[in-house]
VOBA-1610 file (N, C-alpha, C; in pm, whole numbers, padded with zeros to 5 digits, always signed):
BEGIN
Met-03263-18741-05853Met-03316-18772-05719Met-03421-18882-05730Ser-03417-18974-05640Ser-03513-19082-05658Ser-03646-19056-05595Gly-03657-18946-05512Gly-03797-18924-05447Gly-03812-19008-05326Arg-03719-19078-05282Arg-03728-19161-05164Arg-03650-19107-05052Leu-03704-19133-04938Leu-03627-19099-04812Leu-03615-19227-04731Arg-03492-19261-04702Arg-03459-19379-04625Arg-03395-19338-04501Ile-03447-19395-04387Ile-03403-19365-04253Ile-03385-19497-04189Asp-03258-19516-04130Asp-03230-19630-04047Asp-03274-19599-03909Ile-03394-19629-03865Ile-03442-19577-03737Ile-03360-19626-03624Asp-03317-19757-03630Asp-03238-19823-03535Asp-03101-19739-03515Glu-03047-19697-03632Glu-02923-19623-03628Glu-02941-19486-03562Val-03060-19427-03591Val-03078-19292-03533Val-03105-19317-03387Gly-03160-19422-03334Gly-03177-19454-03199Gly-03048-19465-03139Arg-02946-19536-03205Arg-02812-19556-03151Arg-02745-19423-03134Val-02757-19341-03236Val-02701-19201-03221Val-02741-19135-03109Ser-02871-19131-03081Ser-02934-19072-02963Ser-02865-19127-02832Thr-02859-19266-02819Thr-02789-19334-02706Thr-02648-19302-02699Asn-02579-19290-02801Asn-02432-19259-02789Asn-02419-19106-02754Leu-02498-19022-02788Leu-02497-18885-02752Leu-02534-18870-02601Ala-02627-18945-02557Ala-02650-18957-02402Ala-02521-18992-02335Thr-02447-19088-02387Thr-02327-19136-02319Thr-02223-19018-02317Ile-02219-18952-02421Ile-02122-18842-02429Ile-02167-18731-02323Val-02288-18708-02315Val-02339-18611-02212Val-02296-18656-02064Arg-02315-18786-02041Arg-02274-18830-01911Arg-02131-18814-01895Arg-02050-18843-01986Arg-01900-18831-01978Arg-01858-18693-01951Leu-01919-18600-02020Leu-01897-18457-02007Leu-01928-18405-01874Glu-02054-18463-01826Glu-02096-18420-01686Glu-01998-18468-01574Ser-01939-18584-01603Ser-01844-18640-01499Ser-01704-18596-01502Ala-01677-18513-01611Ala-01549-18470-01635Ala-01489-18381-01515Gln-01558-18302-01453Gln-01512-18225-01332Gln-01468-18312-01224Ala-01559-18402-01193Ala-01528-18515-01084Ala-01394-18591-01122Asp-01387-18626-01258Asp-01274-18697-01293Asp-01141-18612-01270Ala-01149-18492-01317Ala-01037-18400-01294Ala-00995-18380-01152Ser-01103-18364-01071Ser-01072-18356-00929Ser-01004-18478-00869Ser-01054-18587-00900Ser-00994-18721-00862Ser-00855-18719-00902Leu-00831-18692-01032Leu-00698-18690-01089Leu-00599-18593-01010Ala-00648-18469-00987Ala-00562-18375-00921Ala-00527-18421-00780Gly-00623-18481-00716Gly-00589-18544-00579Gly-00500-18652-00581Ala-00478-18728-00687Ala-00384-18830-00695Ala-00244-18792-00745Ile-00229-18668-00783Ile-00095-18612-00830Ile-00023-18557-00712Pro+00097-18615-00685Pro+00177-18575-00570Pro+00246-18446-00578Val+00271-18389-00699Val+00335-18268-00739Val+00225-18160-00723Thr+00244-18071-00630Thr+00146-17962-00602Thr+00122-17879-00726Glu+00228-17834-00789Glu+00205-17752-00906Glu+00125-17817-01029Leu+00159-17947-01036Leu+00081-18023-01136Leu-00057-18045-01107Ala-00085-18066-00975Ala-00218-18084-00925Ala-00294-17958-00937Asn-00233-17851-00916Asn-00301-17708-00920Asn-00331-17679-01070Ala-00230-17719-01162Ala-00262-17689-01301Ala-00379-17780-01355Thr-00389-17905-01310Thr-00494-17987-01338Thr-00624-17925-01300Asp-00638-17879-01184Asp-00757-17816-01129Asp-00777-17689-01197Asp-00682-17603-01229Asp-00703-17481-01312Asp-00764-17513-01444Phe-00699-17611-01513Phe-00756-17647-01646Phe-00902-17695-01636Ala-00923-17775-01542Ala-01073-17826-01521Ala-01161-17707-01493Gly-01122-17614-01428Gly-01209-17497-01392Gly-01240-17411-01517Lys-01137-17398-01594Lys-01145-17308-01730Lys-01226-17393-01826Trp-01219-17513-01823Trp-01294-17602-01916Trp-01434-17603-01883Asp-01482-17565-01761Asp-01624-17593-01707Asp-01713-17510-01821Asp-01696-17391-01856Asp-01783-17306-01925Asp-01796-17382-02071Lys-01690-17411-02121Lys-01701-17479-02255Lys-01768-17615-02245Arg-01743-17693-02134Arg-01794-17817-02125Arg-01948-17801-02100Arg-02000-17706-02021Arg-02140-17680-02003Arg-02211-17649-02143Gln-02137-17567-02219Gln-02193-17539-02360Gln-02198-17662-02447Leu-02100-17743-02437Leu-02102-17878-02512Leu-02212-17961-02461Ile-02234-17971-02331Ile-02341-18051-02270Ile-02479-18007-02324Glu-02501-17872-02327Glu-02633-17826-02385Glu-02642-17862-02526Glu-02540-17846-02609Glu-02546-17866-02746Glu-02560-18019-02786Val-02491-18097-02709Val-02495-18243-02731Val-02637-18301-02688Thr-02683-18239-02574Thr-02822-18274-02519Thr-02924-18237-02626Ala-02911-18128-02686Ala-03016-18083-02793Ala-03010-18178-02916Leu-02881-18209-02949Leu-02882-18312-03065Leu-02929-18447-03023Lys-02903-18494-02897Lys-02962-18617-02856Lys-03121-18622-02860Glu-03174-18512-02806Glu-03318-18505-02812Glu-03374-18499-02948Gln-03307-18431-03037Gln-03344-18428-03183Gln-03341-18560-03241Ala-03238-18639-03223Ala-03225-18770-03279Ala-03328-18850-03219His-03359-18848-03097His-03463-18926-03032His-03598-18888-03094Ala-03618-18762-03112Ala-03750-18711-03173Ala-03775-18772-03325Val-03658-18772-03398Val-03651-18815-03528Val-03696-18964-03529Ala-03626-19050-03442Ala-03651-19191-03432Ala-03797-19222-03398Glu-03849-19149-03295Glu-03986-19162-03260Glu-04082-19126-03366Ala-04066-19008-03436Ala-04160-18964-03541Ala-04160-19064-03654Phe-04047-19119-03694Phe-04050-19207-03807Phe-04093-19347-03775Thr-04082-19385-03651Thr-04139-19503-03599Thr-04294-19488-03601Glu-04340-19381-03550Glu-04491-19357-03563Glu-04541-19350-03699Ile-04466-19277-03781Ile-04518-19276-03932Ile-04510-19408-03993Asp-04409-19494-03963Asp-04406-19625-04022Asp-04509-19708-03970Ser-04546-19703-03845Ser-04664-19775-03776Ser-04796-19736-03844Gln-04811-19607-03877Gln-04936-19555-03940Gln-04952-19612-04076Leu-04831-19609-04157Leu-04828-19650-04287Leu-04861-19799-04297Val-04800-19885-04200Val-04833-20026-04207Val-04980-20043-04175Asp-05036-19974-04079Asp-05178-19980-04038Asp-05263-19955-04162Ala-05227-19836-04236Ala-05308-19798-04346Ala-05305-19894-04463Leu-05186-19960-04481Leu-05174-20066-04590Leu-05227-20202-04562Thr-05251-20236-04430Thr-05294-20361-04393Thr-05445-20366-04340Arg-05492-20259-04316Arg-05639-20258-04268Arg-05722-20285-04376Ser-05840-20341-04346Ser-05940-20369-04443Ser-06003-20234-04506Pro-06018-20244-04632Pro-06082-20110-04691Pro-06217-20099-04643Glu-06271-19972-04637Glu-06404-19946-04608Glu-06484-19968-04735Pro-06616-19998-04719Pro-06705-19994-04845Pro-06695-19873-04924Ala-06725-19884-05055Ala-06709-19767-05140Ala-06781-19647-05100Gly-06897-19661-05036Gly-06989-19559-04988Gly-06932-19499-04859Gly-06848-19563-04793Gly-06800-19521-04661Gly-06899-19534-04546Pro-06870-19521-04425Pro-06968-19541-04322Pro-07073-19438-04328Gly-07207-19479-04319Gly-07324-19402-04319Gly-07355-19336-04465Arg-07298-19397-04565Arg-07324-19341-04692Arg-07409-19441-04787Gly-07516-19498-04725Gly-07605-19585-04800Gly-07559-19726-04818Gly-07447-19767-04768Gly-07401-19903-04773Gly-07471-19992-04676Pro-07450-20119-04672Pro-07518-20210-04575Pro-07485-20157-04433Gln-07589-20177-04349Gln-07580-20136-04215Gln-07621-20241-04124Ala-07557-20266-04022Ala-07579-20357-03914Ala-07709-20311-03825Val-07790-20414-03809Val-07917-20378-03736Val-07919-20427-03593
//
């Protein structure tokens, strides 16, 4: 093991965005099925479409919850690593404090 952790923050952000798209699609599935059923001229087929959509609702709701949780986790990972990256850049680029530190006997402004 190399002891390094590499995260493509942009890719994690894209995953979060793609998961949000999946959630929106799942949420609109019932409306899509209803529209489709209304466009089917054969009553039995239209009823079967509505029946399937109704049975799928419980599973779809569960999927929406699970995909939403994944989306939020991916978003949190991207935000956390962005913040850590910013803090590391700041720590590496800021001017070092005097060896004594503030208030430790070093030169003081008057």
